[in-house]
N, C-alpha and C positions, 0 to 999 in steps of 0.2 A: 623596502624598509621605511620609505617615507609614509606610506599608509599604515604600517604598524606604529610608526612614532606619532603620526596624528591620532591615532586609537588610543594609545598610551595616554597622551596629554588629555584627551578629552575624558578618559575614564578617571585620570587623576584629578582633574578639575571638579568632575561631578562629586567624586567621594569627598574631596576636600571641603566642598561647599556643605554637603551634608554633615560631615563631622564638625564643622565650625558651628553650624546652626545647633547641632546637639550640644555641644560643648557650651554655648552660650545659654541654651535653656537649663543645662545641668546646674551652671553656675548660679543663675538665678534661684533655681529651686533649692540647691543646697545651701546657699546663703540665707533663704527664707526659713528653711527646716531648722538649721542650726540656731538662728536667733530665736525661733519659736520654742525650741526646746531650752535654750538659755533662760528664757523668760518663765517658763514653766517650772524649771528647778528653781530659780530665784523666788518665785511665787510661793512653792511649797516650802522652801527654806524659811522665808519671812513668817508664813502663817506658824510653822513649827517653832520658830524662836519666839514669836510673839506669845504664843500660849504658853510656853515653858516659862518665860521670863515674867509673865503676868501671875502664874501660879507660885513661882519662887519670890516674887515681891509680896504677894499676899500672905504667904506663911513664913517667910524668913527675913523679909525687910528689903529696902531699896539696895542697899550694898551688895547683898548677896546676888541680887539679880543683875547688878552692873558687873559683879565678877564673873557671873555666868556668861554674860555677853561678851566680855573681853576673852574669856577662854574660847568661845566659839569663833571669835575674829582671828585669834592666834592659830587656830587649827586649819584655818583656809587661807590659802595663799592668793586665790584668784577673787575672793570677795571680802570687800571691807564691811565690817559690822560695827555699828555704833549704837549706843543707848542715850537718846537725847531727850530732854525735858519739854514738857508742853505736848501740844498736839502735832501731827504732821502739817508740813506746809500747806497753805491754801491753795496753792497752784497745782498740787498733785492731783491727778485724776482719780476720783473716788470710783472704787470698783473695777478700775480698769487694769489693775496689776501693774507689773513692771513698766516703766516708760523710760524714754531716752532723755538724757540730760548730759550735755557736754561730751557726746561720744561714750556714755556709759548707761547701762540698765540701772535704774533705781528703783527701789521698792521699799514701802513703808509698812510697818506692823505696829499698830496702836496697841499701848497697854492700859488696859482699864482695870482700875483697883477700887473696888466698892462702888461700882457705878460711875466712876470718874476717870476720865482719860488724863492720867498724871505724865505719861512719856510715850515715846514710841522709838522703835528700832529702825535704823535706816540701813539699808543694804545697797551697795554699790558693787556692780561687776563691770569691768571693762570689756569693751568690744575688740580690743586689739587681737584676742585669739580668734575671734570670728573673721578678721581681715586676714590673719594667717592662714586661717582653714580656707578662706576664698582663694589666696594665692596658691596653697597647696592644689586645690582643684583645678586652677587655671593650668599650673605646670603639669599636673597629670594629664589633662586634655591635651595639652600641647605635645607631651611626650607620646601619648597614644596616637595623636593624629599623625605626628612624624613616622612612627613605626609602621602604622597602617598604610600610609602613603608609599613609604619605602617599599614594603612588601608587595602592594599591588603594582608599583612600578616595575618591580623585578619580574613578577609573575606575568604581568600584561606583556613586557618586553619580549620575554621567553616565549610566550604563547604567541605573541603577534609575529615574532620571526618564524616560529615554527609553522603556524597555521596560516599565515599570510604572506610574509616575505619570502619564504622559500618556495611555495607554490607559484607565487608570481613571478620569480625568477625563472622557474622552470617553463611556465608559459611563454614569457619572452624569448627564452632561447629557442623554444620549439618554432615560435612564430618566425624568427630570424632564419632558422633552417628550411621552413617552407618557402619564405622569400627568396632563398637562394636555389630553390628546386630539388631540395633534399626530402623528397616525399617517401622515403622508405623507413622513416623513423616515426615513432609514437611517443607520447608522454604518458606516464603512469602516476596518478594521484589517486590514492585510496581515500579520498576525502568524500565523505557524503554531505556535501554542501555545494554552494554556487560554483566555487571555484573547481571542484571535482565535476559539476555538470560542464563547466566551461572547457575543462580538459577533454572530456568525453565529445563534446561538439567539435573542438580542434582536430581530435584524431578522427572523427568522421569526416570532417572536411579534408584532411590530408589524404584519407583513403579514397575519397571521391576524386580528388584532383590526380591521384596516381592511376585510377582506374580511367580517367579522361585523358591522361597522357599515354597510357597504353592503346586505347581505342584511336586517338590522333594518329600515333605511330603505325598502327594497322591500316588506317585509312591512307597515309602517306605511301605505305608500302604498295597498297592495292592501286594507288593512282599511278605510281612510278611504273608498276608492271602493266597497267593499261596503256601508259604512254609508250612503253618499250614495244608493247604489241602493235600500237599503231604505226610506229616507226618501222617496225618490221614489215607490216603490211605495205606501207608506203614504198620501202625498198623493192618488195617483191613486184608491185605494181610498175614501178620505173623499169625494173629489169624486162618484164613482160613487153612493155612498150618498145622498148630498145630492140628486143628480139624479134618482134614483129615487123618492126621497120627495116 
């Protein structure tokens, strides 16, 4: 049982390390992919709104363009959309797309009317959902790791007891029998592994010891018979000497 327990602990430890490393890599990759998809979505939305608002401004006036942007803002719960006058902030990276500002992704879409940049659309999307997504990834990995470890622990315990613990106990019992001189018993292990080979060698040793015991008994019997013959011859010799005297 101790050997099976050590085997189980080592196996669970190795699997846990692999799963934790895989979870860490998956977490980093999932966070990067999610934020990248959010940036692309925000960039596409900013371009589409900028083009549409510019066209509405040019054909129907500023107020209609502002109404259009307000309607777009009302239809999106996760993205705040504003139409602001002037040019985009100077600190915004040009051509870099959405960028982080105070825990949010911010994107700008300038509105160029008759070749003049009169206003711009600001889009802001919070990264709280990304954080929630990361947490869900973590908990999913934790649950998966726990389930895998539990299943592996049960399987390795059962297999360890069946494939290691039970045969080892049989080998110990057979060894104790041989030590007590019970050489008429053998152990049957139908395992094609090292423990099965050990059982075969133990049976072979037991048979050799039994054969050696039989041979020793034969030699003892022969020695006893020879001693009896010698004693009989000695008695006859003694009787002969007495008779001749």
